[in-house]
C-alpha positions in Angstrom: 94.8 68.5 96.2 97.0 71.3 97.4 99.3 73.0 94.7 102.9 71.7 94.8 105.9 73.9 94.8 106.5 74.8 91.0 102.9 74.9 90.2 101.3 77.2 87.6 101.1 81.0 88.4 99.1 83.7 87.0 100.6 86.8 86.6 98.3 90.1 86.4 100.0 92.8 84.5 99.0 96.4 83.2 97.7 96.1 79.7 100.5 98.3 78.3 103.3 95.9 79.4 104.6 95.6 75.7 103.8 98.9 74.3 107.0 100.3 72.7 105.8 103.8 73.2 105.5 103.7 76.9 108.3 101.5 78.2 108.8 101.5 82.0 111.0 99.7 84.6 107.9 98.0 85.9 107.0 96.7 82.5 110.3 95.5 81.7 110.6 93.7 85.1 107.1 92.0 84.6 108.1 90.8 81.1 111.5 89.4 81.9 110.4 87.7 85.2 107.5 86.0 83.2 110.1 84.7 80.7 112.1 83.3 83.5 109.5 81.8 85.6 108.2 80.2 82.6 111.5 78.1 82.6 110.3 76.6 85.9 106.5 76.4 85.7 103.6 77.1 83.6 103.0 80.9 83.5 99.6 82.4 82.4 99.6 85.9 81.9 96.6 88.2 82.3 97.2 91.8 81.0 94.6 94.2 82.1 94.0 97.4 80.2 93.2 100.5 82.4 94.3 103.7 83.6 96.3 102.1 86.6 96.2 102.8 89.5 93.0 104.8 89.0 90.9 102.6 86.6 87.5 103.3 85.2 84.6 101.2 85.9 85.2 99.1 82.8 88.8 98.3 83.9 87.6 97.5 87.4 85.2 94.9 86.0 87.7 93.4 83.7 90.1 92.8 86.6 87.2 91.5 88.7 86.2 89.0 86.1 89.8 87.8 85.5 90.3 87.1 89.2 86.8 85.5 89.5 87.6 83.1 86.6 90.8 81.6 88.2 90.6 78.2 90.0 90.5 77.9 93.8 93.9 78.1 95.4 95.6 79.3 92.3 99.0 81.2 92.7 98.5 84.8 91.5 101.2 87.4 91.2 99.8 90.9 90.8 101.5 93.9 89.6 101.0 96.6 92.4 100.2 99.2 89.8 97.0 97.1 89.0 96.2 96.0 92.5 97.1 98.6 94.8 94.4 101.0 94.0 91.4 98.6 94.0 91.4 96.5 97.2 87.6 96.3 96.9 88.2 94.3 93.7 91.2 92.3 94.8 90.3 91.8 98.5 87.4 89.5 98.1 89.6 86.9 96.4 92.3 86.8 99.0 90.7 83.9 100.9 90.2 81.8 97.7 93.5 82.6 95.9 97.0 82.7 96.8 97.8 86.5 96.2 101.2 87.9 96.1 101.4 91.7 95.2 104.6 92.9 93.5 105.2 96.5 94.5 107.5 98.3 91.9 107.2 101.7 93.7 104.9 102.3 96.8 102.0 104.7 95.5 102.8 107.3 98.0 106.2 108.1 96.3 104.5 108.8 92.9 104.2 112.3 94.1 101.0 114.6 93.8 99.4 112.2 91.4 99.0 109.6 94.2 96.8 111.5 96.4 94.2 109.4 98.1 95.9 106.0 97.0 97.6 105.5 100.3 94.9 103.8 102.2 93.7 101.6 99.2 97.4 100.3 98.7 97.4 99.6 102.5 94.3 97.6 102.4 95.5 95.7 99.4 98.9 94.7 100.9 97.2 93.6 104.1 94.8 91.4 102.2 97.5 89.7 100.1 99.4 86.6 101.4 102.8 87.9 100.5 104.3 91.3 99.3 107.3 91.5 97.0 109.4 94.6 96.7 112.1 95.3 94.3 114.7 96.5 96.8 115.5 96.2 100.5 114.9 99.9 100.8 111.3 99.5 99.4 110.7 96.5 101.6 111.5 98.5 104.6 109.4 101.5 103.4 106.5 99.2 102.9 106.7 97.7 106.3 107.2 101.1 108.2 104.6 103.0 105.9 101.9 100.5 106.0 102.4 98.5 109.4 103.0 95.3 107.3 104.6 92.2 109.1 108.2 92.1 107.9 108.0 88.4 107.6 105.3 88.7 104.9 107.4 91.2 102.7 110.1 89.7 100.4 112.7 91.2 98.1 113.3 90.3 94.4 115.6 92.9 93.1 115.6 93.5 89.4 118.1 91.5 87.3 120.2 92.8 84.3 120.9 91.4 81.0 124.7 91.1 79.9 125.9 93.7 77.6 129.1 94.5 75.9 131.3 97.5 77.3 130.6 100.8 75.8 133.7 102.3 74.1 135.1 105.0 76.2 134.8 108.5 75.2 136.0 112.0 76.3 133.4 112.2 79.2 131.3 114.9 77.4 128.4 112.4 76.4 125.7 112.4 79.0 122.8 110.3 78.9 119.4 110.2 81.1 117.1 107.2 80.5 113.8 107.7 82.3 110.2 108.7 81.5 109.9 112.6 81.6 107.7 113.0 84.8 108.2 115.2 87.8 109.6 112.2 89.9 112.4 111.6 87.4 113.8 114.9 87.8 114.5 116.3 84.5 113.8 119.7 85.5 116.6 119.5 88.3 119.0 118.2 85.5 118.3 121.0 83.0 118.8 123.7 85.7 122.1 122.0 86.8 123.3 121.8 83.2 122.4 125.5 82.7 125.0 126.3 85.2 127.7 124.4 83.1 127.4 126.3 79.7 131.2 127.1 79.9 132.1 123.5 79.5 131.6 121.1 76.6 128.9 118.5 77.0 125.7 117.0 75.3 122.9 115.3 77.0 120.5 112.8 75.4 117.3 112.2 77.4 115.6 108.9 76.5 112.3 107.9 77.7 108.7 108.4 77.2 107.2 111.8 76.7 103.4 111.2 77.1 103.1 110.3 80.8 102.9 114.0 81.8 102.5 116.3 78.9 102.5 119.4 81.2 105.7 118.4 82.9 107.4 117.8 79.3 106.4 121.3 78.3 107.8 122.7 81.6 111.3 120.9 80.8 111.2 122.2 77.2 110.8 125.7 78.5 113.6 125.2 80.7 116.0 124.1 78.1 114.9 127.1 75.9 115.4 129.4 78.9 119.0 128.3 79.4 119.7 128.3 75.8 120.5 124.6 75.7 118.3 123.6 72.5 121.4 122.4 70.7 122.9 120.4 73.6 119.9 118.7 75.4 117.7 116.5 73.4 114.5 114.7 74.5 114.7 111.8 72.3 111.5 110.0 73.2 111.4 106.2 74.2 113.8 103.7 72.8 114.0 99.8 73.1 116.1 97.2 72.0 118.9 98.1 69.4 118.1 101.8 69.6 118.5 101.7 73.5 121.8 99.8 73.0 123.0 102.4 70.7 122.2 105.2 73.2 124.2 103.4 76.0 127.0 102.8 73.4 127.2 106.4 72.7 127.4 107.6 76.4 130.1 108.2 79.0 128.0 108.9 82.0 124.5 108.0 83.0 122.6 110.6 85.0 119.7 109.8 86.9 118.2 112.8 88.9 115.1 111.2 90.4 113.3 112.6 93.3 112.1 109.0 94.1 113.1 105.8 93.0 112.6 102.1 94.3 115.8 100.8 92.7 116.6 102.2 89.4 117.0 99.6 86.8 118.8 101.9 84.4 121.7 102.3 86.9 122.3 98.7 86.5 121.6 98.7 82.6 124.6 101.3 82.5 126.9 99.4 84.7 126.5 96.3 82.6 128.1 98.2 79.9 130.8 99.6 81.9 129.1 103.2 82.1 129.7 105.1 85.3 126.4 106.6 87.1 125.6 110.1 88.6 122.4 109.8 90.4 120.3 111.3 93.1 120.6 109.3 96.2 117.0 108.4 96.4 115.3 105.3 97.7 117.2 102.1 96.5 119.4 103.7 94.0 122.6 103.1 96.1 121.6 99.4 96.2 121.5 99.3 92.4 124.8 101.2 92.2 126.6 99.0 94.6 130.3 98.5 94.8 133.0 97.0 92.6 135.3 94.5 93.9 137.6 96.2 96.1 135.0 98.5 97.4 135.0 101.4 95.0 131.5 102.9 94.2 131.1 103.0 90.4 129.4 106.4 90.3 128.5 109.6 92.3 125.5 110.1 94.5 123.9 113.7 95.4 120.8 114.7 97.2 117.5 114.6 95.4 116.2 117.7 94.1 119.5 119.6 94.9 120.4 121.5 91.7 123.5 123.0 93.1 124.7 119.5 94.1 124.1 118.0 90.8 125.7 120.8 88.9 128.9 120.5 91.2 129.2 116.7 90.6 128.7 117.1 86.9 131.5 119.7 86.9 133.8 117.4 88.8 133.1 114.6 86.1 133.7 117.0 83.2 136.7 118.6 84.3 138.2 115.6 86.1 140.0 113.1 83.8 141.4 111.1 86.7 138.0 110.8 88.4 136.5 109.6 85.1 139.2 106.9 84.8 138.7 105.6 88.4 134.7 105.6 87.9 135.2 103.9 84.6 137.3 101.0 86.2 134.8 100.7 88.9 132.0 100.4 86.6 133.7 97.9 84.5 134.6 95.8 87.6 130.9 96.1 88.8 129.8 94.4 85.6 130.7 91.1 86.8 128.8 91.3 90.2 125.3 92.1 88.7 122.3 90.1 89.4 120.8 87.9 86.6 117.0 87.9 85.7 117.2 84.2 86.6 118.1 84.9 90.2 115.3 87.6 90.3 112.9 84.7 89.1 114.3 82.3 91.7 113.6 84.9 94.5 110.0 85.3 93.2 109.5 81.5 92.9 110.6 81.0 96.3 107.9 83.3 97.5 105.3 81.8 95.4 106.1 78.3 96.6 106.3 79.4 100.2 102.7 80.6 99.7 101.4 77.2 98.6 98.9 75.9 101.2 
């Protein structure tokens, strides 16, 4: 008997999906959509430990055994971080299972660490029945870069949990929420802030410090070189109430990423009425969006451009009128943000479409 719409789905995720020490937008997305999909159908979570997307032999074997143990025609949603580096493990199951690959970030955009993963990702995505991207920009990128049929690539943008509006401040409290890795651009941020020593400000950087120890050391050296030890803090990862407190104490979110599929922290800030200054990378402009009336609730600068980021920060810090306008736009944007229920509905539609 063929599976009916609303039938069970098996969700294959990285083993660290719930590790507090290494939070990521991809892990948050996986966790939230599992919760929302479970309101509609049975959801079986399969968390596979490994150094994805470059797993060792034992991790590859665990993934292979997990897929082999699933019933014929089962609907399977695979996190791309797990699936895209191992087409030889995933591909043999494509004819028996209904495979949908969820791509949080094309591996080619991960930087130097993704060398050699382009071809495996392409093979995995061509083998899958459907591909889901987390922004319209990412969907276009996958179609163009990997030669995919656009009809097989779908978008399920992240949702945002409702939050109370952060209390307004004097504009000097800057917040960056991101893993300290080269892709996130903390080095660019520190150099830009180094040009603003004449102005009052503090910057709290919240995010994992263990994903790239060499880059963390580089960022710390930049902070020391610019004499900003007492103004820039690398606070490490935070979740739950501690992350809420970081947002509540911020006037502006700064996201200087060199590459970004969507930028979930952008909508997390907007949910609290906090304006955003971000690099215009990938799908960030989609996340930023517009408030009713058309005003953009933040500022965008070119990725990797220290001078442009410094200039935008100076405009913010010295422009009370600009701060009022952007704060009003961010508060207006709150009511237009997507919910996780909408994200789950988009995914469910893809999974049901793949039912034979």
